C-alpha positions in Angstrom: 67.7 84.7 126.7 64.7 87.1 127.1 65.9 90.3 128.7 62.7 92.2 129.0 61.5 90.4 132.2 64.7 91.3 134.0 64.6 94.9 132.8 61.0 95.2 133.8 61.7 93.7 137.2 64.6 96.1 138.0 62.8 99.1 136.6 59.6 98.3 138.5 61.5 97.8 141.7 63.3 101.1 141.3 60.0 102.9 140.8 58.4 101.4 143.9 61.5 101.8 146.1 61.7 105.5 145.0 58.1 106.1 145.7 58.5 104.5 149.1 60.8 107.3 150.1 57.9 109.7 150.0 55.7 107.5 152.3 56.0 106.5 156.0 55.9 102.8 155.0 59.4 101.2 154.8 60.4 100.3 151.2 60.7 96.5 151.9 57.0 96.3 152.7 55.9 98.3 149.7 58.1 96.1 147.5 56.7 92.9 148.9 53.1 94.2 148.4 53.9 95.3 144.9 55.3 91.9 144.1 52.2 90.2 145.5 50.0 92.4 143.4 52.1 92.1 140.3 52.2 88.3 140.6 48.5 88.1 139.4 48.7 90.7 136.7 48.2 89.2 133.2 51.4 88.9 131.2 53.7 89.0 134.2 56.3 86.3 133.7 57.3 83.6 136.2 60.0 84.9 138.5 60.6 81.7 140.4 63.4 81.8 142.8 66.4 79.7 141.8 68.6 79.0 144.9 71.6 78.5 142.5 71.2 82.2 141.6 70.0 83.8 144.9 72.5 82.2 147.3 75.8 82.6 145.3 74.9 85.7 143.2 72.6 87.9 145.4 73.6 87.0 149.0 77.4 87.8 148.8 77.1 91.4 147.6 74.3 92.1 150.0 76.3 90.7 152.9 79.4 92.5 151.8 77.9 95.9 151.6 76.2 95.4 155.0 79.4 94.2 156.6 81.6 96.9 155.1 79.3 99.6 156.6 79.3 97.8 160.0 81.7 98.7 162.7 84.3 96.0 163.6 85.0 97.6 166.9 81.3 97.8 167.8 80.7 94.2 166.8 83.7 93.1 168.8 82.4 95.0 171.9 79.0 93.2 171.4 80.3 89.8 170.4 78.4 88.0 173.2 74.9 89.1 172.4 75.6 88.8 168.6 76.9 85.2 169.0 73.9 84.3 171.2 71.5 85.5 168.5 73.3 84.5 165.4 74.3 81.0 166.6 72.4 80.1 169.7 69.0 81.5 168.7 69.1 80.1 165.2 69.8 76.6 166.5 67.1 77.0 169.2 64.6 78.3 166.7 65.4 75.4 164.4 64.4 72.9 167.1 61.6 74.9 168.6 59.8 75.8 165.4 60.4 72.3 164.0 59.0 70.6 167.1 55.9 72.9 166.9 55.3 72.1 163.3 55.7 68.4 164.1 53.0 68.6 166.7 50.6 70.7 164.6 50.8 69.1 161.2 49.5 65.5 161.2 52.0 63.0 159.7 54.8 65.4 159.3 58.1 63.6 160.0 60.3 65.2 162.7 63.2 65.3 160.4 61.2 67.2 157.7 59.9 69.5 160.5 63.4 70.3 161.5 64.2 71.2 157.9 61.3 73.7 158.1 62.7 75.0 161.4 66.1 75.6 159.9 64.7 77.3 156.8 62.7 79.9 158.8 65.2 80.3 161.7 67.4 83.2 160.5 66.1 86.8 160.4 67.0 88.4 157.1 70.1 90.5 156.8 68.6 92.9 154.2 65.4 93.4 156.2 67.2 94.0 159.5 69.5 96.5 158.0 66.8 98.3 156.0 64.4 98.6 158.9 67.1 99.6 161.5 68.5 102.2 159.1 65.0 103.7 158.5 64.0 103.8 162.2 67.1 105.2 163.7 67.4 102.7 166.5 69.8 103.2 169.4 73.4 102.4 168.2 73.8 99.2 170.4 70.5 97.7 169.3 71.4 98.4 165.6 74.8 96.9 166.0 73.4 93.7 167.6 70.7 93.3 164.9 73.2 93.9 162.1 75.8 91.6 163.6 73.2 88.8 164.0 72.0 89.2 160.5 75.5 88.9 159.1 76.3 85.6 160.7 73.0 83.8 161.2 72.6 82.7 157.6 75.7 80.6 157.9 74.3 78.9 161.0 70.9 78.3 159.4 72.3 76.9 156.1 74.5 74.5 158.1 71.6 73.4 160.3 69.5 73.0 157.1 72.1 70.7 155.5 72.3 68.5 158.7 68.5 68.2 158.9 68.2 67.5 155.1 70.8 64.8 155.4 68.7 63.2 158.2 65.6 63.2 155.9 67.3 61.5 153.0 69.0 59.0 155.3 72.5 60.3 155.1 72.7 61.8 158.6 75.6 60.9 160.9 73.9 61.7 164.1 74.7 64.5 166.5 78.5 64.0 166.2 78.3 64.4 162.4 76.1 67.4 162.7 78.5 69.1 165.1 81.4 68.2 162.9 79.8 69.7 159.8 78.9 72.9 161.8 82.4 73.3 163.0 83.8 72.7 159.5 81.5 75.3 158.0 82.0 77.9 160.7 85.7 77.5 161.4 86.5 76.9 157.7 84.5 80.0 156.6 86.3 82.2 159.1 89.7 80.7 158.1 89.1 81.4 154.4 88.1 85.0 155.3 91.3 85.4 157.4 93.5 84.0 154.6 91.9 86.2 151.9 91.5 89.5 153.7 95.1 90.6 153.9 96.1 89.8 150.3 92.9 91.4 149.0 93.5 94.6 151.0 97.1 94.7 149.9 96.0 94.4 146.2 93.4 97.2 146.8 96.0 99.6 148.2 98.5 98.8 145.4 96.2 99.4 142.5 96.4 103.0 141.4 93.5 103.2 139.0 90.1 103.7 140.7 88.2 101.8 138.0 90.4 98.8 138.6 90.1 99.1 142.3 86.3 99.3 142.1 86.2 96.3 139.7 88.1 94.4 142.3 85.7 95.6 145.0 82.7 94.2 143.1 84.5 90.8 142.6 85.6 90.4 146.3 82.4 89.1 147.8 81.9 86.5 145.0 85.6 85.4 145.2 85.4 85.0 149.0 82.1 83.1 148.8 83.2 80.8 146.0 86.5 79.9 147.6 84.8 79.0 150.9 82.1 77.0 149.3 84.7 75.1 147.2 86.3 73.8 150.4 82.8 73.1 151.9 83.1 76.0 154.3 80.7 78.8 155.0 80.8 81.3 152.2 78.7 83.7 154.3 81.3 83.8 157.1 84.1 84.2 154.6 82.4 87.3 153.0 81.6 88.8 156.3 85.2 88.4 157.7 86.7 89.9 154.5 84.2 92.8 154.4 84.7 93.7 158.1 88.5 93.8 157.6 88.3 95.9 154.4 85.8 98.2 155.9 87.9 98.7 159.0 90.9 99.6 156.8 89.1 101.6 154.1 91.0 104.7 155.1 94.2 103.2 153.6 92.6 103.2 150.1 93.0 106.1 147.7 90.4 108.9 148.3 89.2 108.7 144.6 88.5 105.0 145.1 86.5 105.6 148.2 84.3 108.2 146.6 83.7 106.1 143.6 83.3 102.9 145.6 80.6 104.4 147.9 78.6 105.5 144.9 78.9 102.1 143.2 77.9 100.1 146.2 75.0 102.4 147.1 73.6 101.7 143.6 74.2 98.0 143.8 72.7 97.7 147.3 69.7 99.8 146.2 69.0 97.6 143.2 69.6 94.2 144.8 67.6 95.0 148.0 64.7 96.3 145.9 64.7 93.2 143.7 65.0 90.8 146.6 61.9 92.1 148.4 59.9 92.2 145.2 60.9 88.6 144.4 59.5 87.5 147.7 56.0 88.8 146.7 56.3 87.4 143.2 56.6 83.8 144.6 52.9 83.6 145.6 51.7 81.9 142.4 54.6 79.4 142.4 53.9 78.5 146.1 50.1 78.1 145.7 50.4 76.2 142.5 52.4 73.4 144.2 50.4 73.4 147.5 48.3 70.5 146.4 46.1 68.9 149.0 47.0 71.4 151.7 44.4 74.1 151.1 41.7 76.1 153.0 41.4 76.3 156.7 44.0 73.5 157.4 46.7 75.3 155.5 45.8 78.7 157.1 45.9 77.1 160.6 49.3 75.5 159.9 50.6 78.9 158.6 49.4 80.7 161.7 50.8 78.1 164.1 54.3 78.3 162.5 54.2 82.1 162.4 53.3 82.2 166.1 56.0 79.6 166.9 58.6 81.7 165.1 57.6 84.9 167.0 57.3 83.2 170.3 60.6 81.3 170.0 62.5 84.5 169.5 61.1 86.1 172.7 61.6 82.9 174.6 65.3 83.1 173.6 66.0 86.8 173.7 64.8 87.6 177.2 66.9 84.9 179.0 69.9 85.6 176.7 69.7 89.2 177.7 69.4 89.0 181.4 70.7 85.6 182.6 74.4 86.2 181.6 74.2 89.6 183.4 72.8 88.0 186.5 75.4 85.3 186.5 78.5 87.3 185.7 79.8 90.5 187.4 82.3 90.9 184.6 79.5 91.1 182.0 77.7 93.7 184.1 80.8 95.8 184.4 81.7 95.5 180.7 78.4 96.0 179.1 75.9 98.9 179.6 72.9 98.4 181.7 69.7 97.5 179.8 65.9 97.5 180.5 63.1 95.2 179.2 62.5 97.6 176.3 65.7 96.6 174.4 64.9 92.8 174.3 61.3 93.7 173.3 62.6 95.5 170.2 65.2 92.9 169.4 62.6 90.2 169.8 60.1 91.9 167.6 62.7 92.8 164.9 62.9 89.2 163.6 61.7 89.7 160.0 62.5 86.8 157.7 63.4 87.3 154.0 64.6 85.9 150.7 67.3 83.6 152.1 64.7 81.5 153.9 62.7 81.2 150.6 65.9 80.4 148.6 66.8 77.6 151.0 63.3 76.3 150.9 63.3 76.2 147.1 66.6 74.3 147.2 64.9 71.3 149.0 65.1 68.4 146.6 61.9 67.2 144.9 62.7 63.6 145.4 64.8 61.5 147.8 67.6 59.2 146.7 65.3 56.3 146.4 63.0 58.2 144.0 60.2 58.9 146.5 58.8 62.4 146.9 60.4 64.6 149.6 57.9 64.4 152.4 55.7 67.5 152.7 58.0 69.6 150.5 55.1 71.7 149.0 53.8 72.4 152.5 57.2 73.4 153.7 57.5 75.9 150.8 54.0 77.3 151.6 54.8 77.7 155.4 58.1 79.3 154.6 56.4 81.8 152.3 53.6 82.7 154.8 56.2 83.1 157.6 58.3 85.4 155.5 55.3 87.5 154.5 53.8 87.4 158.0 57.0 88.7 159.7 57.6 91.3 157.1 54.1 92.7 157.1 53.1 92.2 160.8 56.4 93.0 162.4 57.6 95.4 159.8 54.5 97.6 160.0 54.2 97.5 163.8 57.9 97.9 164.7 58.0 101.7 164.1 55.0 102.5 166.3 56.3 100.1 168.9 59.6 101.9 169.0 57.8 105.3 169.3 55.5 103.9 172.1 58.4 102.5 174.1 60.3 105.9 173.8 63.7 104.4 173.5 66.5 106.9 174.0 67.4 108.3 170.6 70.9 109.2 169.4 72.2 112.3 171.1 72.8 114.5 168.1 74.3 117.3 170.3 76.8 114.9 171.9 77.7 113.4 168.6 78.3 116.8 167.0 80.4 117.8 170.0 82.5 114.7 169.7 82.9 115.3 165.9 84.0 118.9 166.6 86.6 117.8 169.2 88.0 115.2 166.8 88.1 117.7 164.0 89.9 120.2 166.2 92.6 117.7 167.2 93.1 116.7 163.5 93.2 120.3 162.4 95.8 121.1 165.1 98.0 118.2 163.8 97.5 119.4 160.2 98.4 123.0 161.2 101.6 121.8 162.8 102.5 119.8 159.8 101.8 122.7 157.4 104.0 125.0 159.4 106.9 122.6 159.3 106.4 122.1 155.6 106.3 125.8 154.8 109.5 126.4 156.8 111.3 124.2 154.3 112.6 126.3 151.3 111.7 123.4 149.0 108.1 124.1 149.8 108.1 127.8 149.3 104.7 129.2 148.2 103.5 132.7 147.4 101.8 134.2 150.5 98.2 134.1 149.0 98.5 130.3 148.3 99.9 129.6 151.8 97.1 131.7 153.3 94.6 129.7 151.3 95.9 126.5 152.8 95.5 128.0 156.3 92.0 129.3 155.5 90.8 125.9 154.3 92.2 124.3 157.4 90.5 126.9 159.6 87.3 126.6 157.7 87.2 122.8 158.3 88.0 123.3 162.0 85.2 125.8 162.5 82.5 124.1 160.4 81.5 121.6 163.0 81.6 124.0 165.9 79.3 126.3 164.0 76.6 123.6 163.9 76.5 124.0 167.7 76.1 127.7 167.5 73.4 130.3 166.9 71.4 130.6 163.7 70.8 133.5 161.4 67.5 135.1 162.7 66.6 136.1 159.1 67.0 132.7 157.4 67.3 130.2 160.3 70.7 129.1 158.9 73.9 128.7 160.8 76.9 130.5 159.5 78.1 127.1 158.1 74.8 126.6 156.2 75.0 130.1 154.7 78.6 129.5 153.7 77.7 126.3 151.9 74.7 127.8 150.2 76.7 130.8 148.9 79.5 128.5 147.8 77.0 126.4 145.8 75.6 129.6 144.2 79.1 130.6 143.1 79.8 127.2 141.7 76.5 127.3 139.8 77.4 130.6 138.3 80.8 129.2 137.2 79.1 126.1 135.7 76.8 128.2 133.6 79.7 130.2 132.2 81.6 127.1 131.3 78.6 125.7 129.5 78.0 129.0 127.6 81.7 129.0 126.5 81.3 125.4 125.2 78.1 126.3 123.3 80.0 129.3 121.8 82.8 126.9 120.7 85.3 128.7 122.9 86.2 125.5 124.6 85.5 121.9 123.6 83.5 119.2 125.4 86.6 117.5 126.8 87.7 120.7 128.5 84.2 121.3 129.7 84.1 117.9 131.4 87.5 118.6 133.1 86.3 122.0 134.4 82.9 120.6 135.5 84.5 117.7 137.3 86.6 120.2 139.3 83.5 122.0 140.3 81.6 118.8 141.1 84.4 117.8 143.5 84.1 121.1 145.3 80.3 120.9 145.5 80.6 117.3 146.7 82.9 118.4 149.5 80.4 121.0 150.6 77.6 118.4 150.7 79.8 115.9 152.5 80.5 118.5 155.2 76.8 119.1 155.5 76.2 115.4 156.2 
């Protein structure tokens, strides 16, 4: 197997994503643009999307890392709007967009149009997370968008399977479609519920961080594969397991958490970058198979489907936001009040992504009777143009739209105050525990060491409060900032001495690595406090 195309793809994506951090343009958009440009460079190989690779190999880890970083409690508090978007909207968009395509494209069968509707129905998990993270949206809107993107793929894939069965003549009507949807959704959740406790138990029993993180990398693939094996939703199984493990991550060894965070950040960075670049790289493949649908007719069909996708989301989001509140006093009392600005943002943040393309590429070329799948090439083209259109048009205009609407930003002062109060309560509990331990003769310590424990505790308690206080008029730093800077300077001086001793052969490289790791942990603690 030729490795250079894969190496070039990952390296190129890393360069573009790294450069995007220095520009105001979100990395997903630059990566898509780079993929579009690279697709026509001479010598660039064919990076055709294989659904047998994208869905089982790329989707599980991307969903897992997004779900682990999500808040189970916040999602539970917003389960109604999340369910209305991830299930209700996807089914509505499948029908609405499919019907619009059926009316616009002459000769397109309604069943094939519904296949297109299901393919382009789900907003992309990676795009939603990346854009929301970059823009700093209000917490509730971010939670709703992330929650929707975690579940909607399962709804769309199931709707696609039902519509596809109708095209090939294997459909069992509405009853069969509902039964398949229930099997996929309930089965996926059930598989996740069955797997989550044993997997967490195994994670907490393993004592070697390398083994624990190896298990962590395997978990999304295991959950997805087990669910798909029993014809349930692998997407839902991965999400359920990830939410549970993320909610109980505090029970895992600290060394594992530190290593796991670094590992998954790297995995997410590489996969997200590759996924968006692959979208742009599909242009030659899509155009090569377009056939007779070219020119103004193809452009009109693409524009019509894009507008249908955008309009369908607003048609669903506004009633789904306000009608339940109007009909139920309980919902009004339980959920915070909202204005028209929130549904505008949610409605416009409907970027499509690689999952839609992967599903489209999985459409069979021929039917069971050997005839060509009706309008398959056009469906691929319309999926591609919809994905590109939503990423470019909505992705580029979403940041200025948010600034124009002046949504309330996160209250940094209030969050810091809450953090300081939480740290104060925790430090008080730790101080009580320390006093009880030192009273026991079995825990006798020399006075300087006992005082060091108290000093560290006091330092941790005061650090957050100092962020709320005055700054140094000379440097503009808070006392906490100055402390961290001086601490890093001291650590740097120690590190230089250790390296000099190694170079002078006073200590060997193994001892140097041990000493440097100790300093690295201290410096990491300083940076973590800064965050």
